[in-house]
C-alpha positions in Angstrom: 8.8 -16.6 8.8 7.3 -18.6 6.0 9.6 -20.8 3.9 7.1 -20.9 1.0 8.3 -19.2 -2.2 6.6 -15.9 -2.9 3.6 -15.9 -5.2 3.9 -13.9 -8.4 1.1 -11.4 -8.2 0.7 -11.4 -12.0 -1.0 -14.8 -11.7 -3.9 -13.5 -9.6 -4.0 -9.7 -10.1 -4.8 -9.2 -13.7 -4.0 -5.6 -14.5 -3.1 -5.7 -18.2 -5.2 -4.2 -21.0 -8.8 -4.0 -19.7 -8.0 -6.6 -17.1 -6.1 -9.0 -19.3 -3.5 -11.1 -17.6 0.1 -9.9 -17.9 1.3 -13.1 -19.6 4.7 -11.5 -20.1 5.3 -11.4 -16.3 4.4 -15.1 -15.7 7.2 -17.7 -15.7 6.6 -21.5 -15.7 8.2 -21.9 -12.2 5.6 -19.4 -10.8 2.7 -21.8 -11.1 3.6 -24.3 -8.4 3.8 -21.8 -5.5 0.8 -20.0 -6.8 -1.3 -23.2 -6.8 -0.3 -24.0 -3.3 -1.3 -20.5 -2.0 -4.5 -20.5 -4.0 -5.6 -24.0 -2.8 -4.9 -22.9 0.8 -6.9 -19.7 0.4 -9.8 -21.6 -1.2 -9.8 -24.2 1.6 -10.1 -21.3 4.1 -13.0 -19.8 2.2 -14.9 -23.1 2.1 -14.4 -23.7 5.8 -15.8 -20.2 6.5 -18.9 -20.9 4.5 -19.4 -24.4 5.9 -19.0 -23.3 9.5 -21.0 -20.0 9.3 -23.0 -19.8 12.5 -25.9 -18.1 10.7 -28.7 -20.2 9.3 -28.0 -21.1 5.6 -29.4 -18.7 3.1 -28.9 -18.4 -0.7 -26.6 -15.4 -0.1 -24.4 -16.8 2.6 -24.0 -20.2 1.1 -24.7 -20.4 -2.7 -23.5 -16.9 -3.6 -20.5 -17.3 -1.3 -19.6 -20.6 -3.1 -20.0 -18.9 -6.4 -17.4 -16.2 -5.6 -15.0 -18.4 -3.6 -11.7 -19.5 -5.1 -11.1 -16.6 -7.3 -7.3 -16.9 -7.0 -7.5 -20.6 -7.8 -9.7 -19.9 -10.8 -7.2 -17.4 -12.2 -4.1 -19.6 -11.6 -5.9 -22.6 -13.1 -7.1 -20.7 -16.2 -3.6 -19.5 -17.0 -2.0 -22.9 -16.3 -4.4 -25.1 -18.2 -4.5 -22.6 -21.1 -0.7 -23.0 -21.4 -0.8 -26.7 -20.9 -3.1 -27.1 -23.9 -1.7 -24.4 -26.3 2.0 -23.9 -25.5 3.3 -26.6 -23.2 6.8 -27.8 -22.4 8.4 -30.4 -20.0 8.1 -28.1 -17.0 4.4 -27.5 -17.6 3.8 -31.2 -18.4 5.5 -32.3 -15.2 3.3 -29.9 -13.1 0.3 -31.0 -15.0 0.8 -34.6 -14.0 1.2 -33.4 -10.4 -1.7 -30.9 -10.3 -4.4 -32.9 -12.1 -4.8 -35.4 -9.2 -4.1 -32.7 -6.6 -6.9 -30.5 -7.8 -9.2 -33.5 -8.1 -8.5 -34.3 -4.4 -9.1 -30.7 -3.5 -12.5 -30.6 -5.1 -13.5 -34.0 -3.8 -12.8 -32.8 -0.3 -15.1 -29.8 -0.9 -17.8 -32.1 -2.3 -17.7 -34.4 0.7 -17.7 -31.6 3.3 -20.7 -32.7 5.4 -21.3 -29.3 7.0 -21.2 -27.6 3.7 -23.6 -30.1 2.0 -25.9 -29.8 5.0 -26.4 -26.1 4.2 -26.9 -26.8 0.5 -29.3 -29.7 1.3 -31.3 -27.5 3.7 -31.8 -24.9 0.9 -32.6 -27.5 -1.6 -35.3 -29.0 0.6 -37.1 -25.7 1.1 -36.3 -24.2 -2.3 -39.9 -23.6 -3.1 -40.2 -21.2 -0.1 -37.1 -19.2 -0.8 -38.5 -16.9 -3.4 -35.7 -17.7 -5.9 -35.5 -16.5 -9.5 -35.4 -19.1 -12.2 -31.7 -18.5 -12.6 -31.1 -18.9 -8.8 -33.1 -22.1 -8.9 -30.9 -23.4 -11.6 -27.7 -22.4 -9.7 -28.9 -24.1 -6.5 -29.8 -27.2 -8.4 -26.4 -27.3 -10.0 -24.7 -27.0 -6.6 -26.9 -29.6 -5.0 -26.5 -32.1 -7.8 -22.8 -31.4 -7.9 -22.4 -32.4 -4.2 -24.5 -35.5 -4.7 -22.4 -36.6 -7.6 -19.3 -35.9 -5.6 -20.5 -38.4 -3.0 -22.0 -36.1 -0.3 -24.7 -38.7 0.5 -22.3 -41.7 0.6 -20.9 -43.3 3.8 -17.4 -42.2 4.7 -15.5 -45.2 3.3 -17.3 -44.9 0.0 -16.6 -41.2 -0.1 -12.9 -41.8 0.4 -12.9 -44.4 -2.4 -14.7 -42.0 -4.7 -12.2 -39.3 -4.0 -9.4 -41.8 -4.7 -11.0 -42.8 -8.0 -11.4 -39.1 -9.1 -7.8 -38.4 -8.2 -6.6 -41.4 -10.3 -8.8 -40.5 -13.2 -7.4 -37.0 -13.3 -3.9 -38.3 -13.5 -4.8 -40.8 -16.2 -6.5 -38.1 -18.3 -3.4 -35.9 -18.1 -1.1 -38.8 -19.1 -3.4 -39.8 -22.0 -3.2 -36.4 -23.5 0.5 -36.0 -23.1 1.1 -39.4 -24.7 -0.9 -38.4 -27.8 1.0 -35.0 -28.0 4.3 -36.9 -27.7 3.5 -39.2 -30.6 2.4 -36.2 -32.7 5.5 -34.3 -31.8 8.0 -37.1 -32.3 6.9 -38.3 -35.8 7.4 -36.6 -39.1 8.1 -37.8 -42.6 10.8 -35.9 -44.3 10.5 -35.5 -48.1 13.1 -33.9 -50.4 13.0 -35.0 -54.0 10.3 -34.0 -56.5 9.1 -37.6 -56.9 8.1 -37.7 -53.3 6.2 -34.4 -53.7 4.2 -35.4 -56.7 0.7 -34.0 -56.7 1.2 -31.7 -53.8 0.1 -28.1 -54.4 2.4 -25.2 -53.8 0.5 -24.0 -50.7 0.8 -27.4 -49.0 4.5 -27.6 -50.0 5.0 -24.2 -48.3 3.3 -25.4 -45.1 5.4 -28.6 -45.1 8.6 -26.5 -45.6 7.7 -24.3 -42.7 7.0 -27.4 -40.6 10.4 -28.8 -41.5 12.1 -25.5 -40.4 10.2 -25.6 -37.1 11.5 -29.1 -36.5 15.1 -28.0 -37.1 15.5 -29.2 -40.6 17.7 -27.0 -42.8 15.9 -28.0 -46.0 13.2 -30.3 -47.3 9.6 -30.8 -46.4 7.9 -32.4 -43.4 4.6 -34.3 -43.3 3.5 -34.0 -39.7 0.5 -35.4 -37.8 -1.1 -32.0 -37.5 -4.5 -32.4 -39.2 -3.9 -29.2 -41.3 -1.0 -31.0 -43.0 -1.8 -34.7 -42.8 -5.3 -34.4 -44.3 -4.2 -32.4 -47.4 -1.2 -34.7 -47.9 -3.5 -37.7 -47.9 -5.8 -35.8 -50.4 -3.2 -34.7 -52.9 -0.2 -37.0 -52.8 -0.1 -39.3 -55.7 2.5 -41.5 -53.9 0.2 -44.3 -52.5 3.2 -45.8 -50.5 3.8 -42.4 -48.7 0.1 -41.9 -48.1 -0.1 -45.3 -46.4 3.0 -44.6 -44.3 1.7 -41.3 -43.1 -1.8 -42.6 -42.5 -0.7 -45.5 -40.4 1.4 -43.2 -38.3 -1.6 -40.8 -37.8 -3.9 -43.6 -36.7 -1.2 -45.2 -34.5 -1.0 -42.2 -32.1 -1.3 -43.5 -28.6 -0.9 -47.1 -29.8 2.8 -47.3 -30.4 5.0 -49.5 -28.3 6.7 -47.9 -25.3 5.9 -45.2 -22.7 3.3 -43.4 -24.9 1.0 -46.4 -25.4 -2.4 -45.5 -24.1 -4.2 -48.8 -23.9 -3.3 -49.4 -20.3 -4.5 -45.9 -19.5 -7.8 -46.6 -21.3 -8.2 -50.0 -19.5 -7.7 -48.4 -16.0 -9.9 -45.4 -16.9 -12.8 -47.5 -17.9 -12.6 -49.7 -14.8 -12.5 -46.7 -12.5 -15.3 -44.9 -14.3 -17.5 -48.0 -14.0 -16.7 -48.3 -10.3 -17.5 -44.6 -9.8 -20.9 -45.0 -11.4 -21.7 -48.0 -9.3 -20.7 -46.1 -6.1 -23.1 -43.3 -7.1 -26.0 -45.8 -7.8 -25.9 -45.8 -11.6 -26.0 -48.8 -13.8 -23.2 -47.5 -16.0 -20.9 -44.5 -16.4 -23.0 -43.5 -19.4 -26.1 -43.4 -17.3 -24.3 -41.2 -14.8 -23.0 -38.8 -17.4 -26.3 -38.6 -19.3 -28.5 -38.0 -16.2 -28.1 -34.2 -16.5 -28.4 -33.9 -20.3 -31.0 -33.4 -22.9 -30.7 -37.0 -24.1 -31.0 -38.3 -20.5 -30.4 -42.0 -21.2 -28.0 -44.2 -23.2 -30.9 -45.8 -25.0 -32.0 -42.4 -26.4 -28.4 -41.7 -27.6 -28.0 -45.1 -29.2 -31.4 -44.8 -30.9 -30.3 -41.6 -32.6 -26.8 -42.9 -33.5 -28.2 -46.2 -34.9 -30.8 -44.3 -37.0 -28.1 -42.2 -38.5 -25.6 -45.0 -38.8 -27.8 -47.1 -41.2 -28.3 -44.2 -43.6 -24.6 -43.1 -43.4 -23.2 -46.5 -44.0 -25.4 -47.1 -47.0 -24.4 -43.7 -48.4 -20.7 -44.4 -47.6 -20.8 -47.8 -49.5 -22.2 -46.0 -52.5 -19.4 -43.5 -52.3 -16.8 -46.3 -51.9 -18.1 -48.0 -55.1 -17.7 -44.7 -57.0 -14.1 -44.4 -55.7 -13.4 -48.0 -56.7 -14.5 -47.2 -60.3 -12.0 -44.3 -60.4 -9.2 -46.6 -59.2 -10.1 -49.1 -61.9 -10.2 -46.4 -64.6 -6.5 -45.7 -63.6 -5.7 -49.3 -64.4 -5.1 -50.2 -60.8 -6.7 -53.2 -59.0 -6.4 -52.4 -55.3 -9.3 -52.0 -52.9 -10.3 -48.6 -51.5 -8.2 -48.4 -48.4 -8.4 -45.7 -45.7 -5.3 -44.0 -47.1 -6.9 -43.9 -50.5 -10.3 -42.4 -49.6 -9.4 -38.7 -49.4 -7.2 -38.9 -52.6 -9.9 -40.4 -54.8 -12.8 -38.5 -53.1 -11.0 -35.3 -54.2 -10.7 -36.6 -57.8 -14.4 -37.6 -57.7 -15.4 -34.2 -56.5 -13.5 -32.5 -59.3 -15.3 -34.7 -61.8 -18.8 -34.3 -60.3 -18.6 -30.6 -59.4 -15.8 -29.4 -61.7 -13.7 -27.8 -58.9 -10.8 -28.9 -56.7 -9.6 -28.0 -53.2 -6.6 -26.3 -54.8 -8.9 -24.1 -56.9 -10.9 -23.1 -53.8 -8.1 -22.5 -51.3 -6.6 -19.3 -52.8 -10.0 -17.7 -52.0 -10.0 -18.7 -48.3 -7.5 -16.5 -46.6 -7.3 -16.8 -42.9 -7.5 -13.0 -42.5 -10.6 -12.7 -44.6 -12.4 -15.6 -42.9 -11.7 -14.0 -39.5 -13.2 -10.8 -40.9 -16.2 -12.9 -42.1 -16.7 -14.3 -38.6 -16.7 -10.8 -37.1 -19.0 -9.4 -39.8 -21.6 -12.2 -39.2 -21.5 -11.5 -35.5 -22.0 -7.8 -36.1 -24.9 -8.3 -38.4 -26.6 -10.8 -36.1 -25.7 -9.5 -32.7 -24.6 -5.9 -33.1 -21.0 -6.4 -31.8 -17.8 -5.3 -33.4 -14.3 -6.7 -33.1 -11.3 -4.3 -32.9 -7.8 -5.8 -32.9 -5.4 -4.3 -30.4 -1.7 -4.6 -31.5 1.3 -4.7 -29.3 -0.1 -6.8 -26.4 2.0 -9.8 -25.4 -0.1 -12.9 -24.9 1.0 -16.5 -24.0 2.6 -16.9 -27.5 3.7 -14.4 -30.2 1.1 -15.8 -32.6 -1.8 -15.0 -30.3 -3.9 -11.9 -31.3 -6.0 -9.8 -29.0 -9.4 -8.2 -29.9 -11.8 -5.9 -28.1 -15.4 -6.9 -28.6 -17.7 -3.8 -28.4 -21.4 -3.2 -28.8 -23.0 -0.8 -31.3 -22.6 2.0 -28.8 -18.9 1.3 -28.4 -19.2 -0.2 -24.9 -16.6 -3.0 -24.2 -18.4 -6.4 -23.9 -15.5 -8.9 -24.0 -11.9 -9.5 -24.8 -11.2 -12.2 -27.5 -7.8 -13.9 -28.2 -7.2 -15.8 -31.4 -4.5 -18.5 -31.5 -4.6 -19.9 -35.0 -1.4 -21.7 -36.1 -0.2 -25.3 -35.4 3.0 -25.8 -33.4 4.7 -28.6 -31.7 3.9 -27.2 -28.2 0.2 -27.3 -28.9 -2.2 -30.3 -28.7 -4.0 -31.1 -31.9 -7.6 -30.1 -32.6 -9.4 -26.8 -32.0 -11.2 -25.5 -29.0 -12.6 -22.5 -27.1 -11.9 -21.7 -23.5 -12.1 -18.7 -21.1 -9.6 -17.0 -18.9 -12.5 -15.2 -17.2 -16.3 -15.8 -17.5 -19.0 -13.2 -17.5 -21.0 -12.7 -14.3 -22.5 -9.8 -12.2 -21.6 -10.8 -8.6 -19.5 -8.7 -6.3 -16.1 -10.2 -5.6 -14.3 -10.0 -2.3 -12.1 -7.2 -3.8 -15.2 -5.1 -4.2 -15.3 -5.4 -8.0 -18.8 -6.0 -9.3 -19.1 -8.4 -12.3 -16.4 -9.5 -14.7 -15.8 -9.0 -18.4 -15.6 -12.3 -20.3 -12.0 -13.1 -21.6 -12.4 -15.8 -24.2 -9.9 -17.5 -26.5 -10.0 -19.8 -29.5 -7.2 -22.2 -30.3 -6.8 -23.8 -33.8 -4.1 -25.7 -35.6 -3.9 -24.3 -39.1 -0.7 -24.7 -41.1 1.5 -21.7 -40.7 2.5 -20.2 -44.0 6.0 -19.4 -45.2 7.3 -16.0 -44.3 5.6 -13.3 -46.3 2.8 -15.5 -47.6 -0.8 -15.5 -46.5 -2.3 -18.4 -44.5 -4.8 -20.2 -46.8 -7.5 -22.5 -45.4 -9.4 -25.5 -46.7 -13.2 -25.3 -46.5 -13.1 -27.5 -43.5 -10.6 -25.2 -41.8 -12.9 -22.3 -42.5 -15.8 -24.2 -40.9 -13.6 -24.9 -37.9 -12.9 -21.2 -37.5 -16.6 -20.4 -37.6 -17.4 -23.3 -35.2 -14.9 -22.2 -32.6 -16.0 -18.5 -32.9 -19.6 -19.7 -32.3 -18.4 -21.2 -29.0 -16.6 -17.9 -28.3 -19.8 -15.9 -28.9 -21.5 -18.2 -26.4 -19.0 -17.0 -23.8 -18.8 -13.3 -24.9 -22.6 -12.7 -25.3 -23.3 -14.3 -21.9 -25.6 -12.1 -19.7 -26.2 -13.9 -16.5 -25.7 -13.1 -12.8 -23.9 -16.3 -11.6 -20.6 -17.7 -12.8 -21.6 -21.3 -12.7 -24.2 -20.9 -15.4 -22.2 -18.4 -17.5 -21.6 -18.9 -21.2 -20.9 -22.5 -22.1 -21.9 -23.7 -18.6 -24.7 -25.7 -20.2 -25.6 -29.4 -20.7 -22.9 -31.2 -22.8 -25.3 -32.0 -25.6 -26.5 -28.4 -25.8 -23.0 -26.8 -25.7 -22.3 -27.5 -29.4 -25.5 -25.8 -30.7 -24.1 -22.2 -30.7 -20.9 -23.3 -32.5 -22.4 -25.7 -35.0 -25.2 -23.3 -35.8 -22.7 -20.5 -36.5 -21.0 -22.6 -39.1 -24.1 -22.2 -41.4 -23.3 -18.5 -42.0 -19.9 -19.3 -43.6 -21.6 -20.7 -46.7 -24.2 -18.0 -47.0 -23.7 -16.8 -50.6 -23.3 -13.1 -49.7 -20.7 -13.9 -47.1 -18.6 -16.0 -49.5 -19.0 -13.4 -52.2 -17.7 -10.7 -50.0 -14.9 -12.5 -48.1 -13.8 -15.4 -50.4 -11.4 -13.3 -52.4 -8.3 -14.4 -54.2 -5.1 -13.7 -52.2 -3.3 -12.5 -55.3 -5.9 -10.7 -57.4 -8.3 -9.6 -54.7 -11.2 -10.7 -56.9 -14.2 -12.4 -55.4 -14.7 -16.1 -55.9 -16.4 -16.4 -59.3 -20.1 -17.2 -59.1 -19.7 -20.4 -61.1 -17.2 -21.6 -58.5 -19.3 -20.4 -55.6 -22.3 -22.3 -57.0 -20.2 -25.5 -57.3 -19.0 -25.1 -53.7 -22.6 -24.7 -52.5 -23.8 -27.6 -54.6 -21.1 -29.9 -53.2 -22.0 -29.2 -49.5 -23.2 -32.8 -48.9 -20.5 -34.4 -51.0 -18.7 -37.2 -49.1 -21.3 -37.0 -46.3 -21.5 -40.8 -45.9 -17.7 -40.9 -45.2 -17.8 -38.0 -42.7 -20.8 -39.3 -40.9 -19.5 -42.9 -40.7 -16.2 -41.5 -39.3 -18.1 -39.6 -36.6 -20.9 -42.0 -35.7 -18.6 -45.1 -35.4 -16.6 -43.1 -32.8 -19.7 -42.1 -30.9 -21.0 -45.7 -30.9 -17.7 -47.0 -29.5 -17.7 -44.3 -26.9 -21.2 -45.4 -25.8 -20.2 -49.1 -25.8 -17.2 -48.5 -23.6 -19.3 -46.6 -21.0 -22.3 -48.9 -20.9 -20.3 -52.1 -20.6 -18.1 -51.2 -17.5 -14.6 -52.5 -17.0 -12.9 -53.7 -20.2 -9.9 -56.0 -20.3 -9.0 -55.4 -23.9 -10.2 -52.0 -25.3 -9.2 -52.7 -28.8 -11.1 -56.0 -28.8 -14.2 -54.1 -27.8 -13.6 -51.4 -30.4 -13.3 -54.2 -33.0 -16.4 -56.0 -31.8 -18.5 -52.8 -32.0 -17.2 -52.0 -35.5 -17.8 -55.5 -36.7 -21.4 -55.5 -35.3 -22.3 -52.3 -37.1 -20.6 -53.3 -40.3 -17.9 -50.7 -40.4 -16.5 -50.4 -44.0 -12.9 -51.5 -44.2 -12.2 -48.3 -46.3 -13.0 -46.0 -43.4 -11.6 -45.7 -39.9 -13.0 -44.1 -36.8 -12.4 -40.3 -36.7 -10.8 -40.9 -33.3 -9.6 -44.4 -32.6 -9.5 -45.4 -28.9 -5.8 -44.8 -28.2 -6.0 -41.2 -29.3 -9.6 -40.4 -28.5 -8.8 -37.3 -26.5 -12.4 -36.1 -26.3 -13.2 -39.2 -24.2 -10.0 -40.1 -22.4 -7.9 -36.9 -21.9 -10.3 -36.0 -19.1 -13.9 -36.9 -19.1 -15.4 -33.8 -20.8 -17.0 -35.8 -23.7 -16.8 -39.3 -22.2 -20.2 -41.0 -23.0 -20.8 -37.6 -24.6 -19.1 -37.6 -28.1 -22.6 -38.1 -29.5 -23.4 -34.6 -28.4 -22.0 -33.1 -31.6 -24.8 -35.0 -33.5 -27.4 -34.2 -30.9 -26.6 -30.5 -31.3 -26.6 -31.0 -35.0 -30.2 -32.0 -34.8 -30.8 -28.7 -33.1 -28.6 -26.5 -35.3 -30.1 -27.7 -38.6 -33.6 -26.9 -37.3 -32.4 -23.5 -35.8 -30.9 -22.3 -39.1 -34.1 -23.3 -40.8 -35.9 -20.8 -38.6 -33.8 -18.1 -40.4 -34.3 -19.6 -43.8 -38.0 -19.6 -43.4 -38.0 -15.8 -43.0 -36.3 -15.4 -46.3 -33.4 -13.5 -44.7 -30.6 -15.4 -42.9 -29.8 -12.2 -41.0 -33.5 -11.6 -40.0 -33.2 -9.1 -37.1 -36.2 -10.6 -35.2 -34.9 -14.1 -35.3 -31.4 -12.8 -34.5 -32.7 -11.1 -31.4 -34.5 -14.3 -30.3 -31.4 -16.3 -31.0 -29.3 -14.0 -28.8 -31.8 -13.7 -26.0 -32.7 -17.4 -25.8 -29.5 -19.2 -26.8 -26.3 -17.2 -26.8 -26.9 -15.0 -23.8 -28.6 -17.2 -21.2 -25.9 -19.8 -20.6 -27.2 -22.5 -18.3 -29.6 -20.2 -16.5 -32.6 -21.8 -18.2 -33.3 -25.5 -19.0 -32.0 -26.2 -22.5 -35.3 -27.6 -23.7 -37.2 -24.6 -22.4 -34.7 -22.1 -23.9 -34.7 -23.9 -27.3 -38.5 -23.9 -27.4 -38.5 -20.2 -26.5 -36.4 -19.5 -29.6 -38.0 -22.0 -32.0 -41.4 -22.7 -30.6 -40.8 -26.5 -30.6 -38.2 -29.1 -30.3 -36.7 -30.4 -33.6 -37.0 -33.7 -35.4 -33.8 -35.5 -36.6 -35.0 -35.4 -40.2 -33.8 -31.7 -40.5 -30.3 -32.9 -39.7 -30.4 -35.9 -42.0 -31.6 -33.6 -44.8 -28.8 -31.1 -44.2 -26.3 -34.0 -44.5 -27.9 -35.3 -47.7 -28.9 -38.6 -45.9 -32.6 -38.2 -46.0 -34.9 -38.5 -49.1 -37.6 -36.0 -49.9 -40.2 -38.7 -49.6 -39.1 -39.6 -46.1 -39.3 -36.0 -45.0 -42.8 -35.7 -46.4 -43.9 -38.6 -44.2 -42.1 -37.5 -41.0 -43.7 -36.1 -37.9 -41.6 -33.0 -38.1 
């Protein structure tokens, strides 16, 4: 009789609404035994594939791998979803245990000699197998995955690589938990009116709600959630409080004690460099970029440096303008990072005659969600229908059915919009289940995509609407663009479904979708005042559109400096003092003292809380080159909802996942690859004369 605790079937048998997991039946303590059982089952499936006495075929090897590990995928999806969006000490403890354990599990698969022999045999004779283009891509993905996992290395080096991967997984989990702890443990309580000077009522309401969530009976809390800290830095007239809050924000992961991340970064960089060397690459950046559109660190740095020079020049002009405002107020201090947002808002009001406080009443969360859905319906013919009364992983999470024009169910979408202490910062898209058309071992053919978005907007006071900044609204559109990439997927194989594309292509669908937020007819319809219901006045709308490139130097310097530091870390190898390297890079490029990196090293979660964007933070800009050009394709037709272009966009970008090479699929949509000038023009960083002389 087994002594193992029983597995909760709700973790692997999803029989909720249209196959949604029954989140209400899952307890934190259920995950550990479920992981054990799922890992054991997956090991058995892998051994059966590897030791199959029949000659290797695409069906008995590649397809078998594609459908293996279904239970593990389900347990993992539920667990990692909760670890990011609604964690606690129990989940965090298991996260620290499972991250290295899962790494070891997948390393063992990647180094299974019998299994790789079957894949390698198919790879060598791929031209004679009669494969479709998608099957060729799937086979290539598996073969390269095994090679990157060390399948061709001698046994001692394989074992060392597995050890490295296991350690990196644990370090990534620790890095993210340290940042979350610093965010959770810091707040600045304000009470008297003098401390609240300059803060609009909407921000005060959000800060009061944050104080209540943190157990305060009264008062207001400045937290390190971006949806509170950024508007506080924008509107507070108390420079001393802005400085205090800003320094706490940028110190995440760099404080003294257990949550300090510098040791984690140091060890991570050393292990990544060693991993790259074992696999025959000059640097970890070269390893990561080998399977991307950019292909080499030189190509990435060329783009970043090209943009940096223009962005820095623009930012210095902006800084000078802010300095003049400070002098006008009779003050003599330099523009410091905790001053920038405050005076930039004043400058915007002067230049464009509107303020963020004037705009925010027109940007209701509910209406912006409706706008997201309306754009999707007009472009892609899908409709979102909210389903009430379904319990998700948190009471704030909402469930929507995504249906086509004939009413057929195409996907389930979950929206988790509000900040809370149990959620890591930022915004992201993920899937509980990806679309595919294969037959699973339970006999079910294909699966419905179950996609979710997580954001961190400030939760309003009871009975009041959630109001967004323009940046918040863009974030909502951005993440829904990712969601559409998952929900519109129409491929056969899971590994190339939805967002299973090159890292520097994955941001194209999301960044492109942002453009439709500021289409005038969308703002006219959905930017309505939360009290009067009236549309945003045309005069204000025109000002908003005119100000789209305002502060572009600042925003681009924030981003590009972070991307350059990321590339420097991952081309140099082991680093003894990460902060010294960060300083050296910023000194070399002439980083203005008035601006800081958008993500300083100790809290650069894109890069160090896992390796998803390591040597890959540049990809947002690479994709921005693509998205600026792609939206131009619609503008050139005279109709940003042009049905012919929308069909091409859906068929060549949103629905094909990784089943086609990204360069080929982009050219199928646009007819050519883009020139960076379109992106520079969108940002307001390129002059008309420059564009006229470009090769675009």
